[in-house]
KEMAR-597926 format. One line per field, with one value per residue: residue number from 1; residue in one letter; z, x, y of N, C-alpha, C, O in turn. Coordinates in steps of 0.05 Angstrom, whole numbers, always signed. Atoms other than C-alpha are relative to their C-alpha. Last residue first. Layout:
BEGIN
nr: (NUM,...)
rest: (a,...)
n_zz: (Z,...)
n_xx: (X,...)
n_yy: (Y,...)
ca_zz: (Z,...)
ca_xx: (X,...)
ca_yy: (Y,...)
c_zz: (Z,...)
c_xx: (X,...)
c_yy: (Y,...)
o_zz: (Z,...)
o_xx: (X,...)
o_yy: (Y,...)
//
This chain:
BEGIN
nr: (72,71,70,69,68,67,66,65,64,63,62,61,60,59,58,57,56,55,54,53,52,51,50,49,48,47,46,45,44,43,42,41,40,39,38,37,36,35,34,33,32,31,30,29,28,27,26,25,24,23,22,21,20,19,18,17,16,15,14,13,12,11,10,9,8,7,6,5,4,3,2,1)
rest: (x,x,x,x,x,x,x,x,x,x,x,x,x,x,x,x,x,x,x,x,x,x,x,x,x,x,x,x,x,x,x,x,x,x,x,x,x,x,x,x,x,x,x,x,x,x,x,x,x,x,x,x,x,x,x,x,x,x,x,x,x,x,x,x,x,x,x,x,x,x,x,x)
n_zz: (-5,-27,-2,+18,-13,-23,+10,+10,-24,-12,+18,-1,-26,+1,+18,-14,-21,+14,+10,-23,-10,+19,-3,-26,+4,+17,-15,-20,+13,+8,-25,-9,+19,-3,-25,+5,+17,-14,-7,+15,-17,+12,+1,+27,+18,-6,+12,+29,+7,-4,+22,+24,-3,+6,+29,+12,+0,-24,+6,+9,-20,+10,-2,-28,-11,+12,-13,-27,+2,+7,-23,-17)
n_xx: (-7,-11,-26,-18,-6,-18,-26,-13,-8,-23,-23,-9,-12,-26,-17,-6,-20,-25,-11,-9,-25,-21,-7,-13,-27,-15,-5,-20,-26,-11,-8,-25,-21,-6,-14,-27,-14,-6,+24,+6,-2,+18,-9,-10,+23,+13,-16,+3,+27,-1,-15,+18,+21,-13,-5,+26,+6,+15,+29,+9,+15,+15,+28,+9,-3,+20,+26,-1,+3,+28,+17,-5)
n_yy: (+28,+4,-13,+14,+25,-6,-8,+24,+16,-13,+4,+28,+4,-13,+16,+25,-6,-7,+25,+15,-13,+6,+28,+3,-10,+18,+25,-6,-5,+26,+14,-12,+8,+29,+3,-9,+19,+25,+14,+25,+23,+19,+28,+7,+3,+26,+21,-3,+10,+29,+11,-2,+21,+26,+1,+5,+29,+9,+1,+26,+14,+22,-4,+0,+27,+17,-6,+11,+29,+7,-3,+23)
ca_zz: (+257,+257,+182,+177,+238,+207,+141,+176,+216,+152,+116,+175,+182,+107,+111,+173,+139,+77,+120,+157,+92,+64,+127,+126,+51,+63,+122,+85,+24,+67,+101,+33,+6,+68,+66,-7,+8,+69,+35,+37,+66,+17,+59,+39,+101,+145,+112,+129,+201,+206,+177,+227,+283,+259,+255,+326,+350,+331,+278,+308,+312,+275,+309,+324,+252,+225,+275,+251,+179,+193,+230,+173)
ca_xx: (+631,+629,+620,+563,+528,+533,+505,+448,+431,+432,+386,+338,+334,+322,+266,+235,+239,+204,+150,+137,+135,+84,+42,+43,+27,-33,-59,-51,-87,-143,-153,-153,-206,-249,-244,-264,-324,-345,-340,-277,-277,-264,-232,-250,-294,-234,-196,-251,-253,-178,-184,-238,-194,-135,-178,-203,-132,-115,-62,+6,+30,+85,+104,+175,+190,+162,+203,+267,+248,+236,+302,+344)
ca_yy: (-672,-596,-587,-638,-608,-539,-564,-601,-539,-497,-547,-550,-474,-467,-518,-484,-416,-443,-476,-411,-373,-422,-416,-340,-339,-384,-344,-277,-305,-334,-266,-230,-277,-269,-193,-193,-236,-195,-126,-85,-13,+44,+98,+169,+180,+165,+223,+273,+248,+259,+329,+346,+319,+361,+424,+412,+404,+476,+485,+502,+573,+608,+673,+653,+634,+699,+740,+706,+719,+793,+803,+776)
c_zz: (-19,+5,+27,+2,-17,+14,+23,-11,-9,+24,+12,-17,+2,+26,-1,-17,+15,+21,-13,-8,+24,+9,-18,+4,+26,-3,-16,+16,+20,-13,-7,+26,+9,-18,+5,+25,-5,-18,+12,+9,-17,+15,-12,-2,-28,-18,+4,-14,-30,-7,+1,-25,-24,+2,-7,-30,-14,-4,+25,-6,-12,+22,-13,+2,+28,+11,-12,+15,+27,-1,-5,+24)
c_xx: (+21,+9,+13,+29,+20,+8,+19,+28,+14,+9,+25,+25,+11,+15,+28,+19,+9,+22,+27,+13,+11,+27,+22,+9,+16,+29,+17,+7,+22,+27,+12,+10,+27,+22,+8,+18,+29,+15,+8,-26,-8,+4,-22,+8,+9,-24,-13,+15,-4,-27,+2,+14,-19,-20,+13,+3,-26,-8,-15,-30,-10,-14,-17,-30,-10,+1,-22,-26,+1,-4,-28,-19)
c_yy: (-10,-28,-5,+11,-16,-26,+6,+6,-25,-16,+13,-5,-29,-4,+12,-17,-25,+6,+5,-26,-14,+12,-8,-29,-2,+9,-19,-26,+6,+4,-27,-14,+10,-9,-29,-3,+8,-19,-28,-13,-25,-27,-17,-29,-8,-4,-27,-23,+1,-13,-30,-11,+1,-22,-27,-2,-6,-30,-10,+2,-27,-14,-22,+3,-2,-28,-19,+4,-13,-30,-9,+1)
o_zz: (-17,+18,+29,+2,-6,+21,+21,-6,+3,+28,+12,-8,+12,+27,+1,-7,+21,+18,-9,+4,+27,+7,-10,+14,+26,-1,-6,+22,+18,-8,+4,+29,+8,-9,+15,+23,-5,-9,+12,+33,-33,+12,-6,-24,-43,-25,-14,-34,-42,-21,-19,-41,-34,-15,-28,-43,-27,-26,+39,+5,-36,+44,-12,+21,+36,+15,+3,+30,+32,+8,+12,+34)
o_xx: (+29,+30,+38,+48,+38,+32,+43,+46,+34,+33,+47,+43,+33,+39,+48,+38,+32,+44,+46,+34,+35,+48,+41,+31,+39,+48,+36,+30,+44,+45,+32,+34,+47,+40,+29,+41,+47,+34,+32,-33,-26,+24,-45,+12,-7,-30,-12,+5,-16,-27,-1,+1,-27,-20,+6,-11,-30,-10,-5,-44,-13,-3,-41,-42,-22,-19,-39,-35,-13,-25,-42,-27)
o_yy: (-33,-32,-8,-4,-29,-30,-2,-9,-33,-19,+1,-19,-33,-10,-3,-29,-28,-3,-10,-34,-17,-1,-21,-34,-9,-7,-31,-30,-5,-12,-35,-18,-4,-24,-35,-11,-9,-32,-34,-10,-23,-40,-14,-39,-19,-26,-44,-34,-18,-33,-44,-25,-20,-40,-38,-19,-26,-40,-27,+19,-29,-19,-21,-8,-22,-41,-28,-13,-32,-40,-20,-20)
//
């Protein structure tokens, strides 16, 4: 039991330089999109956002109409 307690106390963190090198290594693995792919993805996000906004507005209108109908 004494050896495991000593082992836990002597654990040290990795130096920051190692972390930064690992981060740089991971960034090199990223495949960045080209202009056409980025444009398509941007348009897709905008369209989905607009459709979702319209859907939320319609649901809000229907719920508001239902509440007004029940209250009156």
